[in-house]
C-alpha positions as CSV (number, residue, x, y, z in Angstrom):
1,M,-36.6,42.0,6.0
2,N,-38.3,45.4,4.9
3,Q,-38.2,46.1,1.1
4,R,-35.9,48.9,1.3
5,F,-33.3,46.5,2.1
6,Y,-33.9,44.0,-1.1
7,S,-30.7,45.2,-2.5
8,L,-29.1,43.3,0.5
9,D,-30.8,40.0,-0.1
10,V,-30.0,40.7,-3.7
11,F,-26.1,40.9,-2.8
12,R,-26.4,37.7,-0.6
13,G,-28.4,35.8,-3.6
14,A,-25.8,36.6,-6.2
15,T,-22.8,35.8,-3.8
16,V,-23.9,32.4,-3.1
17,A,-24.8,31.9,-6.9
18,L,-21.2,33.4,-7.7
19,M,-19.7,30.5,-5.3
20,I,-21.7,27.5,-6.6
21,L,-20.3,29.3,-10.2
22,V,-16.5,28.9,-9.3
23,N,-17.0,26.0,-7.3
24,N,-18.4,23.9,-10.1
25,P,-16.5,24.0,-13.5
26,G,-16.6,21.1,-15.5
27,S,-12.9,20.4,-15.7
28,W,-10.8,22.5,-12.9
29,S,-8.0,22.3,-15.9
30,H,-10.3,24.5,-18.5
31,I,-11.5,27.6,-16.7
32,Y,-11.5,31.0,-17.7
33,A,-9.0,33.0,-15.9
34,P,-11.7,35.6,-14.4
35,L,-13.3,32.4,-12.7
36,E,-9.8,31.1,-11.4
37,H,-8.1,32.2,-7.8
38,A,-5.1,34.2,-8.1
39,G,-1.9,32.2,-8.4
40,W,-0.9,33.5,-4.9
41,H,-0.4,37.4,-4.5
42,G,-3.3,39.6,-6.6
43,C,-7.1,39.2,-6.6
44,T,-9.3,37.7,-9.4
45,P,-12.9,38.2,-9.4
46,T,-13.1,35.0,-8.1
47,D,-11.1,36.0,-5.2
48,L,-14.1,38.2,-4.0
49,V,-16.9,35.8,-3.5
50,F,-15.6,34.5,0.0
51,P,-14.9,37.7,1.4
52,F,-18.3,38.8,0.0
53,F,-20.0,36.0,1.5
54,L,-18.8,37.2,4.9
55,F,-19.5,40.4,4.1
56,A,-23.0,39.6,3.9
57,V,-23.2,37.4,6.9
58,G,-21.9,40.3,9.1
59,N,-24.8,42.3,7.3
60,A,-27.4,39.6,8.5
61,M,-25.9,39.9,11.6
62,S,-26.7,43.7,11.9
63,F,-30.5,42.8,11.7
64,V,-30.2,40.3,14.5
65,M,-28.0,42.0,17.2
66,P,-30.7,44.5,18.0
67,R,-33.1,41.6,19.4
68,L,-30.2,39.6,20.8
69,E,-29.1,43.0,22.7
70,Q,-32.2,43.7,24.5
71,A,-32.8,39.8,25.4
72,G,-29.4,39.9,27.0
73,D,-26.1,37.8,27.9
74,A,-27.8,34.5,28.5
75,V,-29.9,34.4,25.0
76,F,-26.8,36.4,22.9
77,W,-24.4,33.4,24.1
78,K,-26.8,30.4,23.9
79,K,-27.8,31.8,20.4
80,V,-24.1,32.3,19.1
81,I,-22.5,29.5,20.6
82,K,-25.0,26.9,19.2
83,R,-25.0,28.7,15.8
84,T,-21.2,28.6,15.7
85,L,-21.0,24.7,16.9
86,L,-23.9,24.4,14.6
87,I,-22.1,25.4,11.5
88,F,-18.7,24.2,12.1
89,L,-19.8,20.4,12.9
90,I,-21.8,20.7,9.0
91,G,-18.7,22.2,7.6
92,L,-16.5,19.6,9.3
93,L,-19.1,16.6,7.9
94,L,-19.1,18.0,4.9
95,N,-15.4,17.5,4.3
96,W,-15.7,13.7,5.9
97,S,-18.9,13.2,3.2
98,P,-20.3,11.1,2.2
99,F,-17.9,8.9,5.0
100,V,-17.5,6.3,2.6
101,K,-15.9,6.0,-1.3
102,W,-14.9,3.4,-3.6
103,E,-11.2,1.8,-3.4
104,A,-11.1,-0.9,-6.4
105,D,-14.9,-2.8,-6.7
106,Q,-15.7,-2.0,-2.7
107,I,-17.0,0.9,-1.0
108,V,-14.8,1.3,1.9
109,F,-15.4,4.0,5.2
110,K,-13.3,7.1,4.3
111,P,-10.8,7.5,7.6
112,F,-10.7,10.3,10.1
113,S,-6.6,10.1,10.4
114,N,-6.3,12.4,7.2
115,L,-10.0,14.2,7.5
116,R,-9.7,18.2,6.8
117,I,-10.4,20.0,10.0
118,M,-10.9,23.5,8.8
119,G,-12.7,24.7,5.7
120,V,-15.5,27.4,3.9
121,L,-17.7,26.4,6.7
122,Q,-15.5,26.5,9.5
123,R,-14.2,29.9,8.7
124,I,-17.5,31.1,8.4
125,A,-18.3,29.9,12.0
126,L,-15.4,31.7,13.7
127,C,-15.7,34.4,12.4
128,Y,-19.1,34.7,13.1
129,F,-18.5,34.0,16.7
130,F,-15.7,36.4,17.1
131,A,-17.3,39.4,15.2
132,S,-20.5,38.9,17.1
133,I,-18.9,39.1,20.6
134,I,-17.0,42.3,19.4
135,A,-20.1,43.6,18.2
136,Y,-22.1,42.6,21.3
137,Y,-19.4,44.0,23.9
138,F,-17.7,46.8,22.4
139,K,-20.6,48.1,20.2
140,H,-20.2,50.0,16.7
141,R,-17.3,52.0,17.2
142,G,-15.5,49.8,19.5
143,A,-16.3,47.1,16.9
144,F,-14.5,49.2,14.5
145,V,-11.3,50.1,16.8
146,M,-11.4,46.4,17.2
147,G,-11.0,45.6,13.6
148,A,-8.2,47.6,13.0
149,L,-6.1,46.6,15.5
150,L,-6.6,42.8,14.6
151,L,-5.4,44.1,11.1
152,L,-2.9,45.9,12.2
153,F,-1.8,42.8,14.7
154,Y,-2.1,40.2,11.9
155,W,0.1,42.3,10.0
156,I,2.7,42.7,12.8
157,L,2.3,38.9,13.5
158,S,3.1,37.7,9.9
159,F,6.3,39.7,9.4
160,I,7.9,39.0,13.0
161,A,7.2,35.0,12.7
162,G,7.3,34.6,9.1
163,A,10.5,33.5,7.4
164,P,12.9,36.3,7.2
165,G,13.0,37.9,3.9
166,D,10.1,35.8,2.8
167,H,7.2,36.6,5.0
168,Y,4.2,36.0,2.8
169,S,4.9,33.2,0.8
170,L,3.6,29.9,0.5
171,N,6.4,28.5,2.5
172,G,7.7,31.3,4.7
173,W,4.1,32.5,6.1
174,F,3.9,31.6,10.2
175,G,0.5,30.5,9.9
176,T,0.9,26.8,8.4
177,H,3.2,26.2,11.6
178,I,0.7,27.0,13.9
179,D,-1.7,24.5,11.9
180,K,0.6,21.7,11.7
181,A,1.4,22.3,15.7
182,V,-2.8,22.4,16.4
183,F,-4.2,20.1,13.6
184,G,-1.5,17.7,12.5
185,E,0.0,17.5,9.0
186,A,-3.0,14.8,7.9
187,H,-5.6,17.1,8.3
188,L,-4.6,20.0,6.5
189,Y,-5.6,20.9,2.7
190,K,-3.2,19.6,0.4
191,G,-4.3,21.6,-3.1
192,E,-1.4,24.1,-2.9
193,G,0.9,20.9,-3.2
194,V,2.2,21.3,0.6
195,P,0.1,21.1,3.8
196,F,-1.2,24.2,4.1
197,D,-5.0,25.1,4.6
198,P,-6.4,28.2,3.0
199,E,-8.9,28.7,6.0
200,G,-6.4,28.3,8.7
201,L,-6.2,29.5,11.7
202,M,-3.8,32.6,11.8
203,S,-5.5,34.0,8.7
204,T,-9.1,33.9,10.4
205,F,-8.1,37.0,12.3
206,A,-8.3,39.4,9.4
207,A,-11.2,37.9,7.9
208,I,-13.1,38.1,11.3
209,V,-12.8,42.0,10.4
210,Q,-14.8,41.2,6.8
211,V,-17.4,40.4,9.0
212,I,-17.3,43.6,11.0
213,F,-17.3,46.0,8.3
214,G,-20.6,43.6,6.8
215,Y,-22.2,44.2,10.4
216,L,-21.0,48.2,10.1
217,V,-22.4,48.9,7.1
218,G,-26.0,46.7,7.7
219,D,-26.1,48.7,10.8
220,Y,-25.8,52.2,9.1
221,I,-27.6,51.5,6.0
222,Q,-30.4,50.7,8.5
223,K,-30.6,53.7,10.3
224,K,-29.8,56.1,7.6
225,G,-32.7,54.7,5.6
226,K,-33.3,55.3,1.9
227,S,-31.2,58.7,1.6
228,F,-28.8,60.2,-0.4
229,E,-26.4,61.0,2.2
230,M,-26.1,57.7,3.1
231,L,-25.3,56.3,-0.3
232,S,-23.0,58.9,-0.5
233,A,-21.2,57.8,2.7
234,L,-21.0,54.3,1.3
235,F,-19.5,55.4,-1.7
236,V,-16.9,57.4,-0.1
237,T,-16.2,55.3,2.6
238,A,-15.9,52.4,-0.3
239,T,-13.1,54.5,-1.9
240,I,-11.4,54.7,1.0
241,L,-11.1,51.2,2.0
242,T,-10.2,50.1,-1.6
243,V,-7.4,52.9,-1.8
244,T,-5.9,52.0,1.7
245,G,-6.2,48.2,0.7
246,L,-3.8,49.1,-2.4
247,A,-1.6,51.1,-0.6
248,W,-0.9,48.7,2.1
249,G,-0.8,46.0,-0.4
250,M,2.4,47.7,-1.3
251,V,4.1,46.1,1.8
252,F,1.6,43.6,3.0
253,P,0.1,41.8,-0.5
254,I,-3.0,41.1,-1.3
255,N,-3.6,37.7,-1.0
256,K,-6.7,35.4,-0.2
257,R,-4.5,32.2,0.7
258,I,-3.7,34.0,3.9
259,W,-6.4,36.5,3.8
260,T,-3.8,39.6,4.4
261,S,-5.1,42.6,6.0
262,S,-4.5,44.6,2.8
263,Y,-7.1,41.8,1.2
264,T,-9.8,42.6,3.8
265,L,-9.6,46.5,3.4
266,Y,-9.8,46.2,-0.6
267,T,-12.3,43.3,-0.9
268,S,-14.6,45.3,1.9
269,G,-14.3,48.2,-0.1
270,L,-15.5,46.9,-3.2
271,A,-18.1,45.1,-1.5
272,I,-19.5,48.1,0.0
273,Y,-19.2,49.8,-3.9
274,T,-21.6,47.1,-4.9
275,I,-24.1,46.9,-2.3
276,A,-24.2,51.0,-3.0
277,T,-24.7,50.3,-6.6
278,M,-27.2,48.2,-5.8
279,I,-28.8,50.0,-3.6
280,Y,-28.7,53.0,-5.8
281,F,-30.3,51.0,-8.7
282,I,-32.7,48.7,-6.6
283,E,-33.9,51.4,-3.9
284,F,-33.4,54.5,-5.5
285,K,-34.5,53.7,-9.5
286,Q,-36.7,50.9,-8.5
287,A,-35.2,48.6,-11.2
288,K,-36.8,45.5,-11.6
289,G,-36.6,42.1,-13.2
290,F,-35.8,38.4,-13.6
291,L,-32.3,38.7,-12.6
292,L,-33.0,40.5,-9.3
293,K,-35.0,37.4,-8.8
294,F,-32.8,35.0,-9.8
295,F,-30.5,36.0,-7.3
296,D,-33.1,36.5,-4.3
297,V,-34.0,33.0,-4.4
298,F,-30.5,32.1,-3.5
299,G,-30.4,34.6,-1.0
300,K,-33.7,32.8,1.0
301,N,-31.4,29.6,2.1
302,P,-27.4,30.4,1.7
303,L,-26.2,28.3,3.5
304,F,-28.5,25.3,3.0
305,I,-27.8,25.4,-0.7
306,F,-24.2,26.0,-0.1
307,V,-23.7,23.0,1.8
308,L,-26.0,20.6,-0.6
309,S,-23.8,22.2,-3.6
310,G,-20.8,20.6,-2.0
311,L,-22.5,17.6,-0.8
312,L,-24.5,16.4,-3.7
313,P,-21.8,15.7,-6.1
314,R,-20.1,13.7,-3.4
315,L,-22.9,11.6,-3.0
316,L,-23.5,11.1,-6.8
317,G,-19.9,10.4,-6.9
318,L,-20.7,7.0,-5.4
319,I,-23.1,6.0,-8.4
320,R,-20.4,4.7,-11.2
321,I,-21.7,4.8,-14.8
322,P,-19.5,2.5,-16.9
323,N,-17.2,4.9,-19.5
324,G,-15.4,2.1,-21.4
325,L,-12.0,0.7,-20.4
326,T,-8.6,1.8,-19.4
327,D,-5.5,1.0,-21.8
328,E,-5.0,-1.9,-19.1
329,G,-8.3,-3.2,-19.7
330,L,-10.2,-1.8,-16.4
331,Q,-13.8,-0.4,-16.1
332,K,-13.4,3.3,-16.4
333,H,-16.7,5.3,-14.7
334,L,-18.1,8.3,-14.4
335,S,-20.4,10.0,-12.0
336,P,-24.1,11.5,-13.1
337,F,-22.6,15.3,-12.9
338,S,-19.4,14.0,-15.0
339,W,-21.6,12.3,-17.3
340,F,-23.5,15.0,-17.9
341,Y,-19.7,17.1,-18.3
342,E,-18.5,14.4,-20.3
343,K,-21.2,13.7,-22.7
344,I,-23.3,17.0,-23.3
345,C,-21.4,19.9,-21.8
346,K,-17.8,19.2,-23.2
347,Q,-19.5,18.8,-26.9
348,V,-19.8,22.4,-26.7
349,P,-17.8,24.2,-29.8
350,G,-15.2,26.3,-29.4
351,I,-12.2,25.9,-26.4
352,P,-12.2,23.5,-23.7
353,E,-13.2,26.6,-21.3
354,N,-16.8,26.7,-23.2
355,G,-17.8,23.7,-22.5
356,S,-16.6,23.6,-18.4
357,L,-18.4,27.2,-18.4
358,V,-21.6,25.5,-19.9
359,Y,-21.6,23.1,-17.3
360,A,-21.1,25.7,-14.1
361,I,-23.8,27.7,-15.1
362,S,-25.9,24.1,-15.9
363,I,-25.4,23.7,-12.1
364,I,-26.0,27.3,-11.0
365,I,-29.7,26.7,-12.7
366,F,-30.2,23.4,-11.3
367,Y,-29.3,24.5,-7.6
368,W,-31.6,27.8,-8.4
369,A,-34.7,25.3,-9.3
370,I,-34.2,24.1,-5.8
371,C,-34.0,27.3,-3.9
372,Y,-37.1,28.8,-6.3
373,W,-39.1,25.6,-5.3
374,L,-38.1,26.0,-1.3
375,D,-38.8,29.7,-1.6
376,K,-42.3,28.6,-3.4
377,K,-43.0,26.5,-0.7
378,K,-42.0,29.1,2.3
379,I,-39.1,26.6,3.2
380,Y,-36.3,28.7,4.9
381,I,-33.8,25.9,6.0
382,K,-32.1,28.3,8.8
383,V,-28.9,27.3,11.1
């Protein structure tokens, strides 16, 4: 990437770092409020991380699309299908990993019968696939129109097919019925206390548009170059999307778990604000410093480091460190990561949230060291 677009690298890297931060607290029971997802409707800083990452996927796509257009349909379809299947498969295997688990005092294979099918990487794969097709065949103006139609279609579908008077609640949202029919209850996420998948099929409609917006903004930045006209247009666009998202949220609430259309507009607006601000300070004001380089290395291997941050704790979870006895006299165990939290981070003075945050920051530094080493060795793992 050309140096004048360094801010997009930093944006992508910062998003990956924040994904690791919010996904790796020392204790899920002790998290500072900004690092938690909204209870249902609403948007916290944590709820910005995933849409920002999808927006960054669109940014990156804008640099590749011209080459695919020149190469022709055969190359385009081969590239997009291969990458989609690979990302989806990695996500599925990550859900299943490490394929075995402790049961009593023996290791047994994890059954496929209750494997969650969807997930973060699976959503990225599907959004990338459909956004690529839209961008390739409908071009810029057509992609914008298709994005708008998808958002409107999803809103209308949610209203018509949702439970009367309760369209957008956990139990009233229509998408869960589709996911149950396609995947079966056993293969859905259970984190809400009931079978419900926040990365389900129907909410993918609006998430696709997040990638389209990222693509359009990335393409616009490249074409306009470093100019105040480009920067002003970004801030104006960000304001329009953010305000429209907030207004739409009055009737179609901003909600990450069902990825509402208002949520897409609102978070896309904030993503553009963030990118425009970074462009101003990094490209226009020539800002430098360790923080920019810190985030930059995360952006060099984004999908790899995200997968590693999900896989490594599960692998290390198979290592059991004795940690006293239960009231019934049974041996308790800790994994290496949980030992680090319990014996070191948890001892940080003050409220429990302090130790949980220290653990999360330590994990970020750990993965940053891996990213830094890969960057120094010029190792970039592409998917």
